[in-house]
Backbone as CSV, one residue per row, in Angstrom:
resi,resn,N_x,N_y,N_z,CA_x,CA_y,CA_z,C_x,C_y,C_z
1,MET,200.042,36.217,-137.010,199.542,35.954,-135.962,198.107,36.067,-136.047
2,LYS,197.591,37.186,-136.461,196.264,37.159,-136.730,195.762,36.569,-137.739
3,PHE,196.129,35.825,-138.352,195.846,35.126,-139.850,195.656,33.812,-138.729
4,SER,196.757,33.689,-137.659,196.896,32.269,-137.268,195.290,32.112,-136.247
5,ASN,195.083,33.195,-135.432,193.835,33.560,-134.733,192.621,33.325,-135.466
6,LEU,192.476,33.711,-136.725,191.539,33.752,-137.241,190.965,32.444,-138.343
7,SER,192.088,31.649,-138.380,191.781,30.073,-138.882,191.574,29.464,-137.539
8,TYR,192.032,29.560,-136.429,191.596,28.626,-135.128,190.570,28.874,-135.087
9,ALA,189.437,30.350,-134.762,187.986,30.290,-134.820,187.080,30.056,-135.407
10,ASN,187.987,30.000,-137.410,186.884,29.519,-138.212,187.022,27.956,-137.824
11,GLN,187.965,27.100,-137.704,188.158,26.008,-137.006,187.133,25.426,-136.086
12,ARG,187.095,26.306,-135.194,186.561,25.929,-134.403,184.825,25.936,-134.298
13,LYS,184.332,27.140,-135.197,183.202,27.438,-135.674,182.555,26.329,-136.671
14,PHE,183.347,25.713,-137.507,183.258,24.647,-138.463,183.059,23.423,-137.582
15,ILE,183.999,22.991,-136.600,183.426,21.578,-135.995,182.470,21.750,-135.022
16,ILE,181.961,23.034,-134.271,181.039,22.969,-133.691,179.606,22.845,-134.344
17,VAL,179.841,23.579,-135.414,178.588,23.410,-136.918,178.310,22.148,-136.941
18,GLY,179.508,21.312,-137.519,179.300,19.784,-137.803,179.326,19.426,-136.962
19,PHE,179.459,18.876,-135.756,178.888,18.218,-134.515,177.473,18.413,-134.102
20,SER,177.115,19.760,-134.225,175.244,19.971,-133.849,174.756,19.903,-135.326
21,ALA,175.486,19.798,-136.419,174.251,19.798,-137.633,173.506,18.322,-137.602
22,LEU,174.284,17.629,-137.378,173.397,15.956,-137.370,172.486,15.787,-136.298
23,PRO,172.670,15.983,-135.031,171.557,16.013,-133.746,170.490,16.919,-133.747
24,LEU,170.912,18.106,-135.125,169.772,19.112,-134.986,168.655,18.275,-136.313
25,LEU,169.429,17.964,-137.376,168.989,17.087,-138.309,168.096,16.359,-138.081
26,LEU,168.481,15.291,-137.091,167.637,14.164,-136.228,166.519,14.668,-135.895
27,LEU,166.411,15.913,-135.224,165.673,16.226,-134.116,164.623,16.880,-134.505
28,ILE,164.985,17.197,-136.080,163.709,18.435,-137.133,163.187,16.958,-137.675
29,VAL,164.138,16.147,-138.115,163.271,14.901,-138.870,162.498,14.180,-138.136
30,PHE,162.984,13.651,-136.768,162.144,12.774,-135.995,161.135,13.269,-134.725
31,SER,160.976,15.121,-134.540,160.529,15.494,-133.717,159.363,16.801,-134.351
32,TYR,160.286,17.464,-135.150,159.546,18.767,-135.207,158.757,18.468,-136.459
33,LEU,158.909,17.906,-137.313,158.331,17.550,-138.882,157.075,16.697,-138.457
34,PRO,157.468,15.476,-137.787,156.013,14.498,-137.845,155.130,15.733,-136.640
35,VAL,155.644,16.764,-135.696,154.578,17.069,-135.188,153.548,17.844,-136.125
36,ILE,154.471,18.865,-136.741,154.063,19.790,-137.782,152.644,18.936,-138.852
37,ASN,153.422,18.073,-139.305,152.605,17.082,-139.789,151.209,16.608,-138.897
38,MET,151.555,15.780,-137.778,149.941,15.802,-136.747,149.292,17.062,-136.489
39,PHE,149.617,18.125,-136.858,148.876,19.287,-136.475,147.916,19.494,-137.983
40,LYS,148.765,19.324,-138.965,148.126,19.130,-140.350,147.132,18.503,-140.772
41,TYR,147.330,16.776,-140.166,146.408,15.981,-140.313,145.536,15.765,-139.360
42,SER,145.476,16.889,-138.445,144.513,16.668,-137.869,143.072,17.581,-137.986
43,PHE,143.354,18.319,-139.450,142.429,19.292,-139.666,141.659,18.249,-140.724
44,THR,141.967,16.640,-141.187,141.635,16.224,-142.536,141.012,15.003,-141.764
45,ASP,139.915,14.057,-142.429,139.772,12.658,-142.359,140.416,12.166,-143.032
46,TRP,141.931,12.105,-143.137,142.534,11.179,-143.927,142.749,9.682,-142.985
47,ASN,142.467,8.823,-144.117,143.077,7.538,-143.433,143.796,6.636,-143.106
48,GLY,145.339,7.485,-143.754,146.547,7.372,-143.272,147.379,6.624,-144.378
49,TYR,146.749,6.113,-145.307,147.120,5.445,-146.683,146.479,6.151,-147.762
50,SER,145.384,6.692,-147.970,145.099,7.250,-149.270,146.186,8.625,-149.676
51,LYS,145.985,8.477,-151.060,146.803,9.732,-151.331,146.325,11.168,-151.165
52,HIS,144.880,10.965,-150.925,143.819,12.181,-151.070,143.381,12.649,-149.598
53,MET,143.612,13.667,-149.350,143.218,14.205,-147.906,142.055,15.124,-147.820
54,ASP,141.031,15.061,-147.091,139.784,16.184,-147.486,139.866,16.531,-146.156
55,TYR,140.260,18.216,-146.799,140.120,19.199,-145.222,138.472,19.289,-144.887
56,ILE,138.862,19.366,-143.693,137.366,19.085,-142.906,137.765,20.270,-141.630
57,GLY,138.640,21.164,-141.969,138.799,22.183,-140.632,138.438,21.770,-138.928
58,PHE,138.119,22.005,-138.429,138.008,21.480,-137.027,136.800,20.542,-136.603
59,LYS,136.484,20.153,-137.532,135.052,19.349,-137.241,135.930,18.035,-136.305
60,ASN,137.315,17.682,-136.233,137.852,16.627,-135.774,137.674,16.682,-134.393
61,TYR,137.944,18.186,-133.848,138.192,19.071,-132.717,137.209,18.949,-131.698
62,THR,136.021,19.432,-132.642,134.472,19.134,-132.015,133.685,17.696,-131.814
63,ARG,134.224,17.068,-132.706,133.995,15.418,-132.453,134.822,15.105,-130.873
64,ILE,135.916,15.707,-130.711,136.580,14.966,-129.517,135.464,15.314,-128.419
65,PHE,135.036,17.175,-128.469,134.525,17.708,-126.950,133.324,17.233,-127.401
66,THR,132.968,17.146,-128.330,130.954,17.119,-128.013,130.577,15.200,-128.081
67,GLU,131.294,14.452,-128.511,130.881,13.101,-128.465,132.018,12.212,-127.350
68,PRO,130.895,12.054,-126.097,131.581,11.201,-124.867,132.582,10.193,-125.069
69,GLU,132.246,9.349,-126.275,133.357,8.602,-126.459,134.677,8.258,-126.345
70,TYR,134.895,9.530,-126.664,136.299,10.258,-126.975,137.127,10.919,-126.001
71,PHE,136.253,11.750,-125.410,136.993,12.118,-124.457,136.546,11.763,-122.651
72,SER,135.399,10.182,-122.984,135.684,10.004,-121.627,136.482,9.287,-120.927
73,VAL,137.679,8.733,-121.892,138.437,8.149,-121.592,139.170,8.644,-120.199
74,PHE,139.235,9.758,-120.305,139.969,10.504,-119.296,139.337,9.977,-117.879
75,LYS,138.581,9.617,-117.777,138.246,8.689,-116.409,139.076,7.990,-116.027
76,VAL,139.398,6.972,-117.035,140.507,6.186,-116.768,141.745,6.358,-116.299
77,SER,142.087,7.719,-116.249,143.317,8.183,-115.992,143.297,8.705,-114.662
78,LEU,142.178,8.774,-114.133,141.860,9.016,-112.636,142.226,8.284,-111.792
79,TYR,141.889,6.645,-112.293,142.991,5.830,-111.714,144.419,5.893,-111.329
80,TYR,144.779,5.792,-112.372,146.256,6.445,-112.130,146.624,7.642,-111.459
81,PHE,145.810,8.570,-111.784,145.667,9.837,-110.690,146.263,9.853,-108.845
82,PHE,144.637,8.967,-108.748,144.547,8.619,-107.348,146.242,7.550,-107.132
83,ALA,146.244,6.640,-107.715,147.082,5.409,-107.448,148.517,6.550,-107.042
84,THR,148.942,7.320,-107.926,150.150,8.257,-107.940,149.842,8.694,-106.357
85,PHE,149.308,9.208,-105.920,149.247,9.360,-104.105,149.539,8.173,-103.053
86,VAL,148.950,7.247,-103.589,149.833,5.819,-102.880,151.212,5.682,-103.070
87,GLN,151.368,5.933,-104.463,152.923,5.715,-104.653,153.705,6.553,-104.437
88,MET,153.201,7.679,-104.257,153.942,8.894,-103.893,154.225,8.851,-102.043
89,GLY,153.340,8.183,-101.545,153.357,8.153,-100.210,154.243,7.146,-99.832
90,LEU,154.083,5.789,-100.694,155.026,4.986,-100.128,156.123,5.075,-100.062
91,ALA,156.544,5.994,-101.246,157.693,6.611,-101.773,158.249,7.088,-100.495
92,LEU,157.647,8.271,-100.400,158.288,9.416,-98.882,158.575,8.302,-98.310
93,TYR,157.306,7.506,-97.626,157.887,6.888,-96.406,159.073,5.961,-96.397
94,PHE,159.070,5.251,-97.133,160.579,4.491,-97.598,161.804,5.348,-97.317
95,ALA,161.475,6.372,-98.442,162.888,7.673,-98.540,162.953,7.987,-97.111
96,THR,161.844,8.394,-96.020,162.508,8.780,-94.562,163.075,7.856,-93.905
97,ILE,162.364,6.639,-94.050,163.258,5.498,-93.305,164.446,5.534,-93.529
98,LEU,164.881,5.342,-95.083,166.328,5.021,-95.426,167.202,6.474,-95.367
99,SER,166.842,7.112,-95.082,167.559,8.556,-95.121,168.212,8.652,-93.801
100,PHE,167.554,7.826,-92.632,168.159,7.645,-91.283,168.967,6.499,-91.187
101,SER,169.945,6.086,-89.945,170.996,5.083,-90.008,169.769,3.497,-89.742
102,VAL,169.906,2.875,-90.687,169.358,1.548,-91.321,170.303,0.792,-91.666
103,ARG,169.876,-0.548,-90.884,170.811,-1.980,-91.178,170.718,-2.248,-92.878
104,PHE,171.703,-2.198,-93.630,171.100,-3.232,-95.168,170.728,-2.272,-95.999
105,LYS,170.999,-0.545,-95.696,170.394,0.203,-96.231,170.296,0.508,-97.767
106,ASN,171.811,0.365,-98.385,171.899,-0.083,-99.891,171.272,-0.919,-100.314
107,LEU,171.021,-1.947,-99.826,170.279,-3.040,-100.301,168.895,-2.858,-100.457
108,PHE,168.265,-2.308,-99.544,166.912,-1.804,-99.334,166.567,-1.046,-100.768
109,LYS,167.549,0.003,-100.658,167.427,1.284,-101.995,167.347,0.427,-103.516
110,GLY,168.548,-0.337,-103.496,168.485,-1.275,-104.760,167.299,-1.792,-105.216
111,VAL,166.566,-2.727,-103.969,165.081,-3.315,-104.201,164.289,-2.274,-104.686
112,LEU,164.415,-1.098,-104.018,162.747,-0.184,-104.161,163.224,0.438,-105.561
113,PHE,164.312,0.631,-106.389,164.678,1.361,-107.041,164.645,0.161,-108.823
114,PHE,164.877,-0.783,-108.389,165.032,-1.654,-109.352,163.917,-2.415,-110.526
115,PRO,162.400,-1.826,-109.868,161.381,-2.141,-110.937,161.305,-0.953,-111.765
116,TYR,161.753,0.159,-111.357,161.917,1.668,-111.903,162.813,0.954,-113.489
117,MET,163.759,0.803,-113.338,165.065,-0.047,-114.091,164.582,-0.939,-115.165
118,LEU,163.173,-1.795,-114.841,162.428,-2.854,-115.538,161.989,-2.033,-117.189
119,ASN,162.119,-2.877,-118.136,161.343,-2.320,-119.499,159.809,-3.021,-119.076
120,GLY,159.211,-1.624,-119.658,157.675,-1.552,-119.165,156.913,-3.159,-119.722
121,VAL,157.635,-3.475,-121.349,157.272,-5.065,-121.797,157.244,-6.028,-120.442
122,ALA,158.877,-6.481,-120.096,158.927,-7.507,-119.037,157.872,-6.933,-118.085
123,ILE,157.318,-5.591,-117.280,156.721,-5.695,-116.150,155.412,-6.099,-116.771
124,GLY,155.112,-5.823,-118.015,153.445,-6.067,-118.224,153.511,-7.696,-118.169
125,PHE,153.915,-8.723,-118.638,154.172,-9.844,-118.295,154.410,-10.460,-117.170
126,ILE,155.119,-9.536,-116.634,155.257,-10.048,-114.930,154.132,-10.139,-114.221
127,PHE,153.212,-9.386,-114.268,152.002,-8.894,-113.948,150.887,-9.421,-114.812
128,LEU,150.921,-9.718,-116.055,149.874,-10.821,-116.185,150.088,-11.786,-115.061
129,PHE,150.821,-13.113,-115.274,151.271,-14.125,-114.364,150.362,-13.780,-112.949
130,PHE,150.850,-12.476,-112.616,150.719,-11.929,-111.218,148.799,-12.007,-110.950
131,PHE,148.104,-11.465,-112.162,146.979,-11.100,-112.020,146.342,-12.394,-112.474
132,ARG,146.211,-13.716,-112.821,145.668,-14.277,-114.320,145.048,-15.218,-113.362
133,PRO,144.288,-16.069,-113.423,143.362,-17.061,-112.844,144.543,-17.977,-112.037
134,ASP,144.410,-18.347,-110.740,145.501,-19.302,-110.179,146.918,-19.187,-110.529
135,GLY,146.715,-17.541,-110.495,148.275,-17.047,-110.447,148.986,-16.293,-109.287
136,THR,150.071,-15.902,-109.474,150.701,-15.632,-107.970,149.347,-14.873,-106.484
137,LEU,148.999,-14.084,-106.970,147.715,-13.172,-106.401,147.170,-14.336,-106.032
138,ASP,146.432,-14.937,-106.195,145.383,-15.815,-106.345,145.608,-16.953,-105.189
139,THR,147.140,-17.570,-105.745,147.698,-18.795,-104.798,148.118,-17.443,-103.283
140,LEU,148.555,-16.518,-103.106,148.989,-15.886,-102.280,147.944,-15.944,-101.171
141,LEU,146.555,-15.629,-101.713,145.511,-15.305,-101.234,144.790,-16.587,-100.251
142,HIS,144.758,-17.854,-101.055,144.393,-19.297,-100.275,145.497,-19.442,-99.787
143,ALA,146.664,-19.156,-99.695,147.921,-19.710,-98.629,147.386,-18.234,-97.113
144,LEU,146.998,-17.369,-97.476,146.341,-16.764,-96.120,145.486,-16.716,-95.568
145,GLY,144.529,-18.065,-96.655,143.005,-18.383,-95.835,142.334,-17.268,-96.314
146,LEU,142.378,-16.549,-97.698,141.763,-15.162,-98.058,140.916,-15.918,-99.166
147,GLY,140.516,-17.303,-99.936,140.440,-17.394,-101.203,138.889,-16.756,-101.371
148,GLN,138.239,-16.481,-100.096,136.971,-15.713,-100.843,137.259,-14.472,-101.984
149,TYR,138.201,-13.798,-101.393,138.338,-12.536,-102.067,139.229,-12.909,-103.516
150,VAL,139.445,-14.009,-104.012,139.830,-13.816,-105.064,139.154,-13.465,-106.385
151,GLN,139.219,-12.951,-107.119,138.941,-12.358,-108.382,139.255,-12.744,-109.776
152,LEU,138.325,-12.334,-110.649,138.986,-12.182,-111.897,140.010,-10.317,-112.524
153,TRP,140.828,-10.486,-111.678,141.412,-9.476,-111.694,141.672,-8.532,-112.826
154,LEU,141.781,-9.228,-114.276,141.978,-8.519,-115.300,140.635,-8.618,-115.983
155,GLY,139.534,-9.650,-115.807,138.577,-9.449,-116.237,137.109,-9.048,-115.748
156,ASN,137.171,-8.510,-114.931,136.090,-8.046,-114.079,136.443,-6.098,-114.691
157,PRO,135.619,-5.755,-115.493,135.745,-4.363,-115.630,135.264,-3.229,-114.704
158,ASN,134.766,-3.949,-113.515,135.210,-3.102,-111.964,136.281,-2.867,-111.481
159,ILE,137.084,-3.944,-111.220,138.258,-3.814,-110.740,139.758,-3.818,-111.427
160,ILE,139.074,-3.720,-112.742,140.780,-3.794,-113.745,141.132,-2.666,-113.694
161,ASN,140.590,-1.546,-113.628,141.522,-0.456,-113.423,142.434,-0.269,-112.152
162,TYR,141.867,-0.869,-111.184,142.865,-1.125,-109.945,143.989,-1.795,-109.873
163,SER,143.392,-3.039,-110.744,144.799,-4.342,-110.434,145.858,-3.332,-111.423
164,LEU,145.584,-2.520,-112.610,146.423,-1.939,-113.698,147.232,-1.168,-113.078
165,ALA,146.031,-0.084,-112.118,146.687,1.403,-111.119,148.022,0.716,-110.573
166,GLY,147.862,-0.482,-109.884,148.366,-0.992,-108.654,149.380,-1.571,-109.611
167,ALA,149.622,-1.956,-110.815,150.656,-2.747,-111.336,151.824,-1.252,-111.732
168,SER,151.021,-0.221,-112.059,151.909,0.823,-112.272,152.115,2.061,-111.043
169,VAL,152.163,1.634,-109.994,152.569,1.830,-108.711,153.562,1.278,-108.022
170,TRP,153.650,0.091,-108.360,154.671,-0.978,-108.033,156.084,-0.239,-109.208
171,ARG,155.647,-0.141,-110.380,156.956,0.088,-111.559,157.467,1.357,-111.105
172,TYR,156.636,2.607,-110.743,157.205,4.251,-110.728,157.381,4.126,-109.157
173,MET,157.056,3.405,-108.128,157.392,4.266,-107.160,158.757,4.573,-106.715
174,GLY,159.786,3.690,-107.186,161.153,3.559,-107.666,162.018,5.204,-108.301
175,PHE,160.775,5.802,-108.509,161.331,7.051,-109.543,161.477,8.176,-108.556
176,ASN,160.095,8.208,-107.933,159.686,9.048,-106.493,160.740,8.620,-105.432
177,PHE,160.832,7.767,-104.893,162.141,7.161,-104.065,162.799,7.639,-104.317
178,ILE,163.525,7.574,-105.126,165.117,8.381,-105.555,164.837,9.999,-105.197
179,ILE,163.745,10.405,-106.129,163.727,11.659,-105.985,163.536,12.709,-104.407
180,PHE,162.628,12.096,-103.775,162.583,12.132,-102.055,164.021,11.711,-101.425
181,LEU,164.490,10.325,-101.737,165.711,10.434,-101.322,166.500,11.651,-101.235
182,GLY,167.049,11.702,-102.656,167.814,12.951,-102.988,167.511,14.332,-102.374
183,ALA,166.068,14.701,-102.040,165.689,15.972,-101.423,165.882,15.991,-99.944
184,ILE,165.782,14.581,-99.632,165.698,14.279,-97.756,167.333,14.242,-97.577
185,SER,167.703,14.063,-98.435,169.508,14.038,-98.092,170.497,15.120,-98.248
186,SER,169.646,15.960,-98.827,170.004,17.523,-99.010,169.963,18.095,-97.585
187,ILE,169.525,17.884,-96.801,168.758,18.587,-95.258,170.204,18.573,-94.742
188,ASP,170.641,19.609,-94.343,171.501,19.823,-93.109,171.524,18.479,-91.689
189,ARG,172.376,17.976,-91.638,172.851,16.921,-90.497,173.074,17.948,-89.228
190,ASP,173.108,19.123,-89.215,172.996,19.684,-88.074,171.633,19.853,-87.296
191,VAL,170.890,20.090,-88.206,169.151,20.099,-88.297,168.465,19.275,-87.132
192,TYR,168.963,17.864,-87.964,168.629,16.673,-86.962,169.075,16.844,-85.654
193,GLU,170.642,17.225,-85.851,171.346,17.007,-84.383,170.775,18.169,-83.323
194,ALA,170.444,19.313,-83.657,169.493,20.483,-83.112,168.422,19.643,-82.377
195,ALA,167.460,19.024,-83.293,166.441,18.297,-82.814,166.304,17.280,-82.194
196,ASP,167.510,16.488,-82.199,167.607,15.555,-81.543,168.023,15.936,-79.760
197,ILE,168.674,17.056,-79.738,168.751,17.862,-78.404,167.655,18.176,-77.894
198,ASP,166.782,18.703,-78.554,165.146,19.319,-77.891,164.802,18.384,-77.703
199,GLY,164.907,16.480,-77.979,163.962,15.891,-77.621,163.018,15.287,-78.634
200,ALA,163.373,15.676,-79.849,162.051,15.324,-81.258,162.460,13.997,-81.484
201,ASN,161.445,13.375,-81.914,161.344,11.660,-82.176,161.477,11.954,-83.505
202,ARG,161.371,10.347,-84.476,161.694,10.615,-85.441,160.198,11.125,-86.378
203,TRP,158.829,11.159,-85.684,157.565,11.506,-86.359,157.670,13.323,-86.597
204,HIS,158.280,13.870,-85.351,158.488,15.508,-85.115,159.338,15.888,-85.799
205,GLN,160.496,15.163,-86.545,161.725,15.325,-87.360,160.992,15.427,-88.495
206,PHE,160.333,14.604,-89.173,159.277,14.151,-90.152,158.224,15.424,-90.504
207,ARG,157.865,15.677,-89.553,157.012,17.331,-89.420,157.214,18.068,-89.804
208,HIS,158.262,18.687,-89.139,158.697,19.462,-88.516,159.722,20.232,-89.716
209,ILE,160.793,19.123,-90.076,161.662,19.451,-90.642,161.867,18.855,-92.374
210,ILE,162.075,17.341,-92.523,161.490,16.885,-93.537,160.670,17.831,-94.797
211,LEU,159.349,17.386,-94.091,158.258,17.722,-94.964,157.913,19.113,-95.236
212,PRO,158.284,19.888,-94.639,158.304,21.609,-95.225,159.666,21.548,-95.628
213,SER,160.932,21.157,-95.876,162.090,21.017,-96.591,161.771,20.619,-97.638
214,ILE,160.509,19.699,-98.239,160.549,18.766,-99.177,159.581,19.448,-100.051
215,GLN,158.879,20.465,-99.688,157.725,20.808,-100.116,157.446,21.036,-101.422
216,LYS,157.912,21.952,-102.162,157.939,22.131,-103.251,158.503,20.888,-104.490
217,ILE,159.547,19.661,-104.145,159.830,18.394,-104.815,158.166,18.019,-105.032
218,VAL,157.519,17.976,-103.615,156.479,17.169,-103.788,155.316,17.653,-104.731
219,GLN,155.311,19.123,-104.579,154.168,19.889,-105.202,154.255,19.502,-106.747
220,LEU,156.077,19.196,-107.077,156.156,18.837,-108.288,156.093,17.449,-109.072
221,ASN,156.153,16.860,-108.027,155.870,14.918,-108.327,154.541,14.880,-108.523
222,ILE,153.365,15.615,-107.769,151.682,15.477,-107.941,151.508,16.380,-109.561
223,ILE,152.530,17.400,-109.513,152.243,18.282,-111.160,152.842,17.124,-111.881
224,LEU,153.872,16.394,-111.826,153.997,15.156,-113.316,153.254,14.114,-112.944
225,ALA,152.805,13.559,-111.996,151.904,12.796,-111.914,150.677,12.745,-112.870
226,ILE,149.652,14.616,-113.037,148.884,14.767,-113.962,149.350,13.984,-115.004
227,SER,150.312,14.804,-115.899,150.746,14.247,-117.048,150.991,12.325,-117.271
228,GLY,151.710,11.873,-116.065,151.676,10.798,-116.221,150.362,10.071,-116.666
229,ALA,148.904,10.335,-115.735,148.348,9.404,-115.584,147.578,10.133,-116.835
230,ILE,147.577,11.080,-117.408,146.871,11.220,-118.549,147.958,10.601,-120.164
231,SER,148.814,10.493,-119.548,149.515,9.735,-121.010,149.956,8.301,-120.208
232,ALA,149.201,7.821,-119.511,149.218,5.825,-119.300,148.909,5.288,-120.765
233,PHE,150.320,4.358,-120.949,150.060,3.590,-121.802,150.462,2.067,-121.702
234,ASP,151.789,2.020,-121.193,152.587,1.060,-121.713,151.716,-0.316,-120.815
235,ILE,151.143,-0.447,-119.508,150.979,-1.067,-118.747,149.675,-1.531,-118.780
236,PRO,148.595,-0.938,-119.641,146.974,-1.496,-119.918,147.212,-1.779,-121.423
237,TYR,148.071,-1.252,-122.130,148.159,-1.694,-123.244,148.636,-3.069,-123.381
238,ILE,150.091,-3.133,-122.787,150.765,-4.532,-122.511,150.024,-6.054,-121.887
239,MET,149.021,-5.523,-121.017,148.436,-6.426,-120.332,147.245,-6.825,-121.069
240,VAL,146.285,-5.488,-120.977,145.034,-6.003,-121.934,144.846,-5.171,-123.133
241,ASP,145.600,-4.847,-123.640,144.936,-4.197,-124.787,144.296,-2.966,-124.784
242,GLY,144.031,-2.611,-123.655,142.798,-1.844,-123.108,141.683,-2.215,-123.231
243,SER,141.219,-3.506,-123.036,140.082,-4.006,-122.956,139.307,-3.843,-121.642
244,ASN,137.864,-4.111,-121.797,137.422,-4.261,-120.230,137.360,-3.104,-119.679
245,GLY,137.199,-2.137,-120.530,136.838,-0.757,-119.705,138.275,-0.081,-119.246
246,SER,139.360,-0.593,-120.037,140.993,-0.007,-119.525,141.553,0.720,-120.086
247,GLU,140.855,0.908,-121.563,141.311,2.039,-122.750,141.757,3.473,-122.307
248,THR,143.082,3.698,-122.405,143.704,4.995,-121.743,143.332,6.328,-123.100
249,PHE,143.546,7.317,-123.065,143.309,8.538,-124.254,144.583,8.262,-124.987
250,VAL,145.700,7.376,-124.639,146.846,7.067,-125.873,146.446,5.915,-126.351
251,ILE,145.885,4.877,-125.887,145.313,3.697,-126.318,144.367,4.073,-127.391
252,GLN,143.581,4.541,-126.888,142.166,5.379,-127.976,142.678,6.089,-128.611
253,THR,144.180,6.878,-129.260,144.513,7.345,-129.941,145.384,6.241,-131.103
254,ILE,145.796,5.473,-130.623,146.524,4.417,-131.228,145.914,3.526,-132.091
255,ASN,144.300,3.237,-131.052,143.882,2.311,-132.080,143.270,3.203,-133.121
256,LEU,142.677,4.351,-132.813,142.098,4.841,-133.878,142.843,5.422,-135.205
257,ALA,144.288,5.546,-135.122,144.728,5.383,-136.136,145.145,4.087,-136.414
258,PHE,145.499,3.433,-136.093,145.849,2.239,-136.782,145.098,1.154,-136.970
259,LYS,144.010,0.590,-135.905,143.070,-0.444,-136.172,142.220,-0.178,-136.992
260,TYR,141.477,1.621,-136.921,140.480,1.679,-137.249,140.437,3.128,-138.632
261,SER,141.854,3.034,-138.776,142.381,4.047,-139.847,141.647,5.118,-139.946
262,LYS,141.629,5.969,-138.641,140.959,7.341,-138.562,142.370,8.234,-138.229
263,LEU,143.089,8.389,-139.051,144.663,9.375,-138.674,144.374,10.445,-138.756
264,GLY,143.103,11.251,-139.107,142.983,12.682,-139.256,142.302,12.548,-137.310
265,LEU,141.300,11.996,-136.756,140.846,12.058,-135.890,142.088,11.721,-134.846
266,ALA,142.521,10.740,-134.909,143.718,10.710,-133.990,144.689,11.342,-133.800
267,SER,144.864,12.055,-135.080,146.126,13.422,-134.788,145.147,14.354,-134.139
268,ALA,144.037,14.334,-134.211,143.477,15.724,-133.346,143.524,15.435,-131.744
269,LEU,143.302,14.074,-131.531,143.785,13.964,-129.920,144.966,14.337,-129.593
270,ALA,145.595,13.460,-130.465,147.226,14.119,-130.122,147.609,15.290,-129.950
271,VAL,147.088,15.869,-130.715,147.084,17.609,-130.104,146.212,18.129,-128.716
272,VAL,145.180,17.407,-128.671,144.663,17.758,-127.252,145.461,17.125,-126.109
273,LEU,145.779,16.136,-126.367,147.136,15.637,-125.453,148.655,16.240,-125.299
274,LEU,148.859,16.930,-126.371,150.201,17.704,-126.415,149.971,19.072,-126.156
275,VAL,148.453,19.424,-126.009,148.273,20.968,-125.256,148.515,20.457,-123.895
276,ILE,148.232,19.953,-123.605,147.602,19.553,-122.007,148.616,19.352,-121.456
277,VAL,149.809,18.452,-121.782,151.303,18.042,-121.081,152.119,19.547,-121.650
278,ILE,151.830,20.268,-122.285,152.854,21.651,-122.379,152.029,22.436,-121.117
279,LEU,150.440,22.600,-121.132,150.157,23.265,-119.610,150.793,22.849,-118.376
280,VAL,150.608,21.325,-118.326,150.970,20.927,-117.080,152.745,21.312,-116.822
281,THR,153.373,21.352,-118.142,154.849,21.250,-118.040,155.070,23.156,-117.942
282,LEU,154.359,24.078,-118.443,154.383,25.408,-117.939,154.259,25.703,-116.439
283,LEU,152.923,25.120,-115.887,152.543,25.007,-114.664,154.261,24.649,-113.214
284,GLN,154.806,23.650,-114.284,155.526,23.224,-113.471,156.894,24.054,-113.428
285,ARG,156.847,24.790,-114.592,157.959,25.645,-114.453,157.844,26.912,-113.814
286,THR,156.413,27.381,-113.530,156.212,28.529,-112.758,156.392,28.063,-111.476
287,LEU,156.333,26.855,-111.138,155.910,26.498,-109.514,157.327,26.672,-109.562
288,ILE,158.477,26.524,-110.086,159.991,26.128,-109.679,160.430,27.794,-110.008
289,LYS,160.080,28.530,-110.785,160.354,29.908,-110.703,159.895,30.411,-109.178
290,GLU,158.823,30.242,-108.540,158.429,30.723,-107.869,159.532,30.506,-106.524
291,ASP,159.657,28.709,-106.648,160.646,28.351,-105.616,162.323,29.312,-105.167
292,ARG,162.678,29.557,-106.479,163.828,30.301,-106.877,163.411,31.711,-106.401
């Protein structure tokens, strides 16, 4: 009997190790090892294909923080950061409305969440047609008698980032919408019934019941917005390849690595971005612990 139990225990351990070995191997090969190499490359001036790497210490990091051309691209991230507040405002508005009894509620939920399910490449091409000269937006403005406001939406450096940030709002609003809707739906219905008895209207219910109940969710979404704004990539890269002053930190890193063969400097930029994202994640976990 003891032998049988021991055999079963060994078989169970073997099965656990066997099923865990392959995912762990893939994680090491495709996640941890590239990160370790990235740190190693960041201390060199390697071009990405030469067999020889020159160790230059912290010179790449010094260039990043002393030469404005490398760190100034964070200014572009501000457009996406402030667009996030518009995005969250719209998401919270629709989530609040659809948390009450509304006709065709499920249809509107699907319509709002659908853009988040689309591929980033597809969305990029959709908005290329939307913003191009005589495209969808220009046609709509002419139809409304607002033809004097037609612009080169993707050709004018003064407004291109507004256009790209607007496309980002359309794409990611569905994610925040679902998060807010889930949080609002978790509020006990008895609270709303008590508020109705006291004569509270929808605005009072939003201000005194909904908003205080989801305060932590709003804070966490803002923190996630910071990391998302810093790492903005697909929309500006697919639509304009970072041209006309729309180059983000990630696009700059990719261009340095693969277009200009400065893999060492690009690795240092990637390390800086990784550190920023880790700091934002730690801040997020701290808020979650405080909430608990």
